Structure formats: C-alpha cells, structure tokens
C-alpha positions in Angstrom: 163.4 125.4 -18.1 164.1 121.9 -16.8 165.0 118.9 -18.9 162.9 115.8 -19.4 165.3 113.8 -17.3 164.5 116.1 -14.3 160.8 115.6 -14.8 161.1 111.9 -14.6 163.5 112.1 -11.6 161.1 114.4 -9.8 158.2 112.0 -10.3 160.3 109.0 -9.2 161.6 110.8 -6.1 158.1 111.6 -4.9 156.0 109.3 -2.7 152.5 110.8 -3.2 151.7 113.0 -6.2 148.7 115.3 -6.8 147.8 116.4 -10.4 146.0 119.6 -11.3 145.0 121.4 -14.4 143.4 124.8 -15.0 139.9 125.7 -13.7 137.1 124.7 -16.1 139.2 121.9 -17.6 139.0 121.4 -21.3 139.7 118.3 -23.3 143.5 118.6 -23.3 143.5 119.3 -19.5 141.5 116.0 -18.9 143.7 114.0 -21.2 146.9 115.5 -19.7 145.8 114.8 -16.1 144.8 111.2 -16.8 147.8 110.7 -19.1 150.2 111.9 -16.5 148.6 109.7 -13.8 149.1 106.7 -16.1 152.8 107.7 -16.6 153.1 107.8 -12.8 151.6 104.4 -12.5 154.0 103.0 -15.1 156.8 104.5 -13.0 155.3 102.7 -9.9 154.1 105.9 -8.3 150.8 106.9 -6.6 149.0 109.9 -8.1 145.6 111.5 -7.6 143.8 113.9 -10.0 142.1 117.0 -8.5 139.5 119.2 -10.2 136.3 121.1 -9.6 134.3 120.9 -12.8 131.4 119.7 -14.8 131.9 116.7 -16.9 130.7 116.3 -20.5 128.8 113.0 -21.1 130.7 112.0 -24.2 134.2 112.1 -22.6 133.1 109.9 -19.7 133.4 107.1 -22.3 137.1 107.7 -22.4 138.0 109.1 -18.9 136.6 107.7 -15.6 135.6 111.0 -14.0 134.6 109.2 -10.8 138.3 109.0 -10.0 138.7 112.8 -9.9 138.9 114.2 -6.4 138.0 117.7 -5.2 138.9 118.0 -1.5 142.7 118.5 -1.5 144.8 118.1 1.6 148.4 119.4 1.0 149.8 117.4 3.9 149.1 114.2 2.1 151.4 115.0 -0.9 155.1 115.7 -1.4 154.7 116.7 -5.0 152.1 118.7 -7.0 152.2 118.7 -10.8 150.2 121.2 -12.9 149.5 120.2 -16.5 148.2 122.3 -19.4 148.8 125.5 -17.4 151.6 127.6 -15.8 149.8 130.5 -14.2 148.7 130.6 -10.6 145.5 132.5 -11.2 144.2 129.7 -13.6 143.8 127.2 -10.8 140.4 126.7 -9.1 140.1 129.2 -6.3 139.3 126.3 -3.9 142.7 124.8 -4.7 145.2 127.5 -5.3 146.2 128.4 -1.7 146.3 124.8 -0.7 148.3 123.6 -3.7 150.9 126.4 -3.1 151.5 125.0 0.4 153.2 121.9 -1.1 156.9 122.8 -1.4 157.8 120.6 -4.4 155.9 121.7 -7.5 156.3 121.1 -11.2 154.4 122.3 -14.2 154.2 121.0 -17.8 152.5 123.2 -20.3 152.3 124.4 -23.9 150.8 127.8 -23.6 152.8 131.0 -24.4 154.7 132.6 -21.5 154.6 136.4 -21.0 157.2 138.4 -19.1 154.6 139.4 -16.5 153.4 135.8 -15.9 153.4 134.5 -12.3 154.5 130.9 -12.7 152.7 128.3 -10.7 156.0 126.4 -10.1 159.7 127.0 -10.2 160.3 123.7 -11.9 158.7 124.1 -15.3 158.8 122.4 -18.7 156.9 124.6 -21.2 157.1 123.9 -24.9 155.2 126.7 -26.5 155.3 125.3 -30.0 153.6 122.1 -29.0 150.0 121.7 -30.2 148.8 120.1 -27.0 150.1 119.2 -23.5 149.4 115.6 -24.4 151.9 115.9 -27.2 154.5 117.0 -24.7 153.8 114.0 -22.4 154.2 111.7 -25.5 157.5 113.3 -26.3 158.7 113.0 -22.7 158.0 109.2 -22.7 159.9 108.9 -25.9 162.9 110.9 -24.7 163.1 108.9 -21.4 162.3 105.5 -22.9 159.0 105.0 -21.0 156.9 102.4 -22.7 153.5 103.9 -23.6 150.7 101.5 -22.7 147.5 101.2 -24.9 145.5 103.0 -22.1 148.0 105.9 -22.0 148.1 106.1 -25.8 144.3 106.3 -25.9 144.3 109.1 -23.3 146.9 111.1 -25.2 145.4 110.4 -28.6 142.0 111.7 -27.5 143.5 115.0 -26.4 145.8 115.4 -29.4 142.7 115.1 -31.6 140.8 117.6 -29.4 143.5 120.3 -29.5 144.3 119.9 -33.2 140.7 119.3 -34.2 141.7 116.1 -36.1 144.8 117.8 -37.5 142.7 120.6 -39.0 144.0 123.5 -36.8 146.9 125.7 -37.7 148.9 124.4 -34.7 149.7 121.1 -36.5 153.4 120.5 -37.1 155.5 117.6 -38.3 156.0 116.8 -34.6 152.3 116.4 -34.1 152.2 113.7 -36.8 155.2 112.0 -35.3 153.4 111.9 -32.0 150.3 110.5 -33.7 152.4 107.8 -35.2 153.9 106.8 -31.9 150.5 106.7 -30.2 148.9 104.6 -32.9 151.8 102.1 -32.8 151.4 102.0 -29.0 147.8 100.8 -29.4 145.7 103.9 -29.1 142.0 103.1 -29.7 141.8 105.5 -32.7 138.5 104.5 -34.1 136.8 104.4 -30.7 138.0 107.9 -29.9 136.8 109.1 -33.3 133.3 107.6 -32.8 133.0 109.2 -29.3 134.4 112.6 -30.1 133.4 113.3 -33.7 131.0 110.8 -35.3 128.2 110.4 -32.6 125.7 113.0 -31.5 122.7 112.9 -29.2 119.5 114.7 -29.9 120.4 117.1 -27.0 123.7 117.9 -28.7 121.9 118.6 -31.9 119.5 121.0 -30.1 122.5 122.8 -28.6 124.0 123.3 -32.1 120.6 124.5 -33.4 120.3 127.0 -30.5 123.9 128.2 -31.1 123.1 128.8 -34.7 120.0 130.9 -33.8 122.0 132.9 -31.3 124.9 133.6 -33.6 125.4 137.2 -34.4 127.6 138.5 -37.3 129.4 141.8 -37.1 131.9 143.8 -39.2 130.4 142.7 -42.5 130.5 139.1 -41.6 134.2 139.0 -40.6 133.4 138.4 -36.9 130.8 136.5 -35.0 129.7 135.8 -31.4 127.4 133.4 -29.5 126.2 134.0 -25.9 124.9 131.2 -23.7 123.5 132.3 -20.3 122.8 130.1 -17.3 119.1 130.3 -18.2 119.8 129.1 -21.7 121.7 126.0 -20.4 119.0 125.1 -17.9 116.4 125.3 -20.7 118.5 122.9 -22.8 119.3 120.7 -19.9 123.1 120.9 -20.4 126.1 121.8 -18.3 129.1 124.0 -19.1 130.8 121.2 -21.1 127.7 120.8 -23.2 128.3 124.3 -24.6 132.0 123.6 -25.4 130.9 121.3 -28.3 130.0 124.4 -30.3 133.2 126.3 -29.6 134.3 126.1 -33.3 130.9 126.6 -34.8 131.1 130.3 -35.7 134.7 130.2 -37.0 133.7 127.6 -39.5 131.4 130.1 -41.3 132.8 131.3 -44.6 134.2 134.9 -44.2 134.4 134.8 -40.4 138.0 135.7 -39.2 137.4 135.9 -35.4 134.6 134.3 -33.3 133.6 134.5 -29.7 131.7 131.8 -27.6 130.6 133.4 -24.4 129.4 131.1 -21.6 128.0 132.3 -18.3 129.7 130.2 -15.6 128.2 132.1 -12.7 125.6 134.9 -12.6 127.0 137.8 -14.6 130.4 136.0 -14.9 131.3 134.9 -18.5 134.1 132.8 -20.0 135.0 134.2 -23.4 136.5 131.5 -25.7 138.0 132.9 -28.9 138.9 131.3 -32.2 140.4 133.0 -35.3 141.7 132.4 -38.7 145.5 132.6 -39.5 146.6 136.3 -39.3 144.3 137.3 -36.4 146.1 137.0 -33.0 143.4 136.3 -30.4 146.1 135.1 -27.9 147.5 138.6 -27.5 144.0 140.0 -27.1 143.1 137.5 -24.4 146.4 138.2 -22.5 145.5 141.9 -22.5 142.2 141.0 -20.8 143.8 138.8 -18.2 143.6 135.5 -20.0 145.8 133.6 -22.3 146.1 130.9 -25.0 147.4 130.6 -28.5 147.4 132.8 -31.6 144.2 131.2 -33.0 142.6 129.9 -29.8 142.5 131.7 -26.5 140.2 132.6 -23.6 139.6 135.0 -20.8 136.9 135.8 -18.2 134.8 138.9 -17.4 132.2 140.1 -15.0 129.3 141.6 -16.9 125.6 141.4 -17.5 124.5 140.0 -20.8 123.6 143.5 -22.1 127.0 144.8 -21.0 128.8 141.8 -22.6 127.1 142.3 -26.0 128.1 145.9 -26.0 131.7 144.9 -25.3 131.5 142.2 -28.0 130.6 144.7 -30.6 133.6 146.8 -29.6 135.9 143.8 -29.4 135.0 142.8 -33.0 136.0 146.1 -34.3 139.2 146.3 -32.1 140.6 143.0 -33.1 140.0 143.3 -36.8 141.3 146.8 -37.0 144.6 146.2 -35.1 
C-alpha cells in the first residue's frame, strides 16, 4: 500500500483528474467524490466527477449533482482516482473499460480486501479499519498539512455521519471522533447537515417508510427480517432508487432482529441486496461469498432473480446466516 505522501504527489503531478466511485453510489461515495475534488482544487488541480446514478433529493442540498458527468473520454485525463471502492467489477459497466485505459490510476478505500480481489489500481491506499472513505480523506489532509476548507469539511462531515449513522454504528472508533473534531474546527456546517439528513422528512419519504413497514417480513422467530421493493413499487410511490435507501436501517432497528435485508430491484429481475446486522453476525463474509462485499455489519451484493425466486432465497439466507 502506498503512503499518504505518494497520494498527494500523484495528484500534484497530474494535469487532468477523473474521479469515480462504485456503481449505484451511496452517501459515502458521493461525499468522497466531492471531497476529493475539493482537495484537488485546494492543490490547484482540475478534477471531474463521473457517475451514472439516480440522485436523492435531500442530498442535492449538500452536493451539486449537476456537476457530475457521465460520458467519459479517457484521452482527456492522465489520472483516474477511484474512491470508496477497490474492485474493478464495482464500477459502472459504462465506465469500467474506458477507465482502465488510463495508465495512471489510484484508489482510496476502506472496504476489506480479500485474497481473490482484482484491484482497480496498482496504486492503492486502503485503510480497512476506517469507518468511511471520507474519514481517510480527512486523515490524509492532516498527515500532509492540507488546510481543510469549510466546504470540504461539510462534504466529509455529511459522509462521516452517513457511514456511522451519527456515531451509532459499530464501526465508530476513537479515530472517528478525532476526525469529527477536525472537521468541526474546520468549519463544517454541522447543524445544516443534521437538518437535511436526519431531522427533515417529506410526506413522500414518510409514505416510503410506511410502505417498507408493511412489506417487512420476519423470519427465524424474529431474528431476521427482509423488505423487497420492486420497480413497480417505486413507480407507485414516485421515488427513485435513492428514495429506497432511506429505509436501509429500518428492519435492523427492530428489537430482536440480528440480520436484515433490503432488496431493491435496479433493473427488471435484477436486485441489489443491502444487508445490516448486529454485532456478532458477519454479513460482510456472506456478501463476499455471493460476489459482493462490505463490512462485518453492513454489506451488499447483487443477484438476478424474479421476486418469487428472491423471496425463496431470502428465507434460505436467513437460516444460513444465523446458523453459521
């Protein structure tokens, strides 16, 4: 793994930088992309963000998604940086072959690495104990004496709150609180982020939560639960994919539930399976076994299946995970 000094040197030596995260970007991916671009600007470098995704309405109040590009030309860049990911297959299929054409590549991530992983870049900085990629970016700035602007601090704060769920998740360490202290001192808009992410709710978002509660199915004597959202369900509610993500932690909050699945149909008969668990239940290993990845208590993978086939698998998965 490279050192933080080499990360900064790589950024400074580049003329034009393209920034990517994994397909179907989540909160930490957005914050990491916008945060890294702000670091590049502080270093006096041009950088563009690329993604193919749907955007949640609440986060547009923090990130300007109009600045995200989708049509990537590898000849226009001499450096590609991947954040919040280290696996080639996690890139958007529209970008993976093009991004690999750029000779100089770097990845910054916090997800666990397996022996069989095909890294997206030879230059890699992966801190597996970090709670969020935004935490890593904060620590890089500290290590290399890069002044954190209020805008950068707000980007990173938003994502630190998202990946730690306001310091409630099991991935919180003393380093997380140290990072939070640094970002607050740098001028992060703490209360504004809280209002946007956690204190406000539209009527539509309330309807999504009510629908998720009705769809929730308990298995294994209440120790496991799952919720399935189809494309038809989302159209009926008038929401996009990110609208479903707001209920990703709903089931795991139920008393007695040790493992929970949120299944979202991204394309017809193609589902993303987001998993959450209580301490002691390793969903990261289960996701890796099914071609995905993540952390011990939060992980995801994808599967081709009809809704009926998926529900049958979910019933089996609930038993398998809790009996391992």
